[in-house]
ChimeraX commands (.cxc) that place a marker at each C-alpha (Angstrom):
marker #1 position 14.62,76.58,25.50 radius 0.5
marker #1 position 12.98,75.76,22.21 radius 0.5
marker #1 position 13.45,78.12,19.26 radius 0.5
marker #1 position 9.73,78.92,19.31 radius 0.5
marker #1 position 10.05,80.19,22.87 radius 0.5
marker #1 position 12.83,82.56,21.88 radius 0.5
marker #1 position 11.00,83.74,18.78 radius 0.5
marker #1 position 7.85,84.28,20.84 radius 0.5
marker #1 position 9.71,86.39,23.36 radius 0.5
marker #1 position 11.16,88.47,20.54 radius 0.5
marker #1 position 7.76,88.99,18.99 radius 0.5
marker #1 position 6.36,90.05,22.37 radius 0.5
marker #1 position 9.13,92.62,22.75 radius 0.5
marker #1 position 8.53,93.96,19.24 radius 0.5
marker #1 position 4.82,94.17,19.99 radius 0.5
marker #1 position 5.42,96.04,23.23 radius 0.5
marker #1 position 7.49,98.63,21.37 radius 0.5
marker #1 position 4.81,99.06,18.69 radius 0.5
marker #1 position 2.08,99.26,21.32 radius 0.5
marker #1 position 3.96,101.92,23.28 radius 0.5
marker #1 position 4.89,103.91,20.17 radius 0.5
marker #1 position 1.31,103.81,18.95 radius 0.5
marker #1 position 0.06,104.99,22.32 radius 0.5
marker #1 position 2.53,107.86,22.46 radius 0.5
marker #1 position 1.83,109.07,18.93 radius 0.5
marker #1 position -1.91,108.43,18.97 radius 0.5
marker #1 position -1.55,105.93,16.12 radius 0.5
marker #1 position -4.31,103.44,16.91 radius 0.5
marker #1 position -3.36,101.13,14.02 radius 0.5
marker #1 position 0.22,100.81,15.24 radius 0.5
marker #1 position -0.98,100.24,18.78 radius 0.5
marker #1 position -3.37,97.50,17.62 radius 0.5
marker #1 position -0.57,95.84,15.62 radius 0.5
marker #1 position 1.55,95.88,18.75 radius 0.5
marker #1 position -1.15,94.24,20.83 radius 0.5
marker #1 position -1.60,91.57,18.14 radius 0.5
marker #1 position 2.16,90.94,17.97 radius 0.5
marker #1 position 2.29,90.54,21.75 radius 0.5
marker #1 position -0.58,88.03,21.68 radius 0.5
marker #1 position 1.01,86.06,18.83 radius 0.5
marker #1 position 4.31,86.07,20.69 radius 0.5
marker #1 position 2.72,84.70,23.85 radius 0.5
marker #1 position 1.09,81.92,21.85 radius 0.5
marker #1 position 4.32,81.07,20.06 radius 0.5
marker #1 position 6.18,81.02,23.37 radius 0.5
marker #1 position 3.63,78.60,24.85 radius 0.5
marker #1 position 3.91,76.35,21.79 radius 0.5
marker #1 position 7.66,76.25,22.33 radius 0.5
marker #1 position 7.20,75.38,25.99 radius 0.5
marker #1 position 4.88,72.50,25.08 radius 0.5
marker #1 position 7.37,71.22,22.50 radius 0.5
marker #1 position 10.15,71.46,25.07 radius 0.5
marker #1 position 8.10,69.59,27.66 radius 0.5
marker #1 position 7.19,66.89,25.14 radius 0.5
marker #1 position 10.84,66.44,24.15 radius 0.5
marker #1 position 11.82,66.15,27.82 radius 0.5
marker #1 position 9.06,63.62,28.47 radius 0.5
marker #1 position 10.24,61.46,25.56 radius 0.5
marker #1 position 13.78,61.41,26.93 radius 0.5
marker #1 position 12.62,59.79,30.19 radius 0.5
marker link #1:1,2 radius 0.2
marker link #1:2,3 radius 0.2
marker link #1:3,4 radius 0.2
marker link #1:4,5 radius 0.2
marker link #1:5,6 radius 0.2
marker link #1:6,7 radius 0.2
marker link #1:7,8 radius 0.2
marker link #1:8,9 radius 0.2
marker link #1:9,10 radius 0.2
marker link #1:10,11 radius 0.2
marker link #1:11,12 radius 0.2
marker link #1:12,13 radius 0.2
marker link #1:13,14 radius 0.2
marker link #1:14,15 radius 0.2
marker link #1:15,16 radius 0.2
marker link #1:16,17 radius 0.2
marker link #1:17,18 radius 0.2
marker link #1:18,19 radius 0.2
marker link #1:19,20 radius 0.2
marker link #1:20,21 radius 0.2
marker link #1:21,22 radius 0.2
marker link #1:22,23 radius 0.2
marker link #1:23,24 radius 0.2
marker link #1:24,25 radius 0.2
marker link #1:25,26 radius 0.2
marker link #1:26,27 radius 0.2
marker link #1:27,28 radius 0.2
marker link #1:28,29 radius 0.2
marker link #1:29,30 radius 0.2
marker link #1:30,31 radius 0.2
marker link #1:31,32 radius 0.2
marker link #1:32,33 radius 0.2
marker link #1:33,34 radius 0.2
marker link #1:34,35 radius 0.2
marker link #1:35,36 radius 0.2
marker link #1:36,37 radius 0.2
marker link #1:37,38 radius 0.2
marker link #1:38,39 radius 0.2
marker link #1:39,40 radius 0.2
marker link #1:40,41 radius 0.2
marker link #1:41,42 radius 0.2
marker link #1:42,43 radius 0.2
marker link #1:43,44 radius 0.2
marker link #1:44,45 radius 0.2
marker link #1:45,46 radius 0.2
marker link #1:46,47 radius 0.2
marker link #1:47,48 radius 0.2
marker link #1:48,49 radius 0.2
marker link #1:49,50 radius 0.2
marker link #1:50,51 radius 0.2
marker link #1:51,52 radius 0.2
marker link #1:52,53 radius 0.2
marker link #1:53,54 radius 0.2
marker link #1:54,55 radius 0.2
marker link #1:55,56 radius 0.2
marker link #1:56,57 radius 0.2
marker link #1:57,58 radius 0.2
marker link #1:58,59 radius 0.2
marker link #1:59,60 radius 0.2
view
């Protein structure tokens, strides 16, 4: 697992908490920040997966 994958998963978790908290409290700004964090986390995770795959391909 590449460090970007782990960081992306962490950012997704943080975003999910913000999204849920914003939804429960009616704070639309917090909820939007959470959705953005989740999207950024997914992208970062995918970047890590691509880096991992590239590293594995170079080892062959």
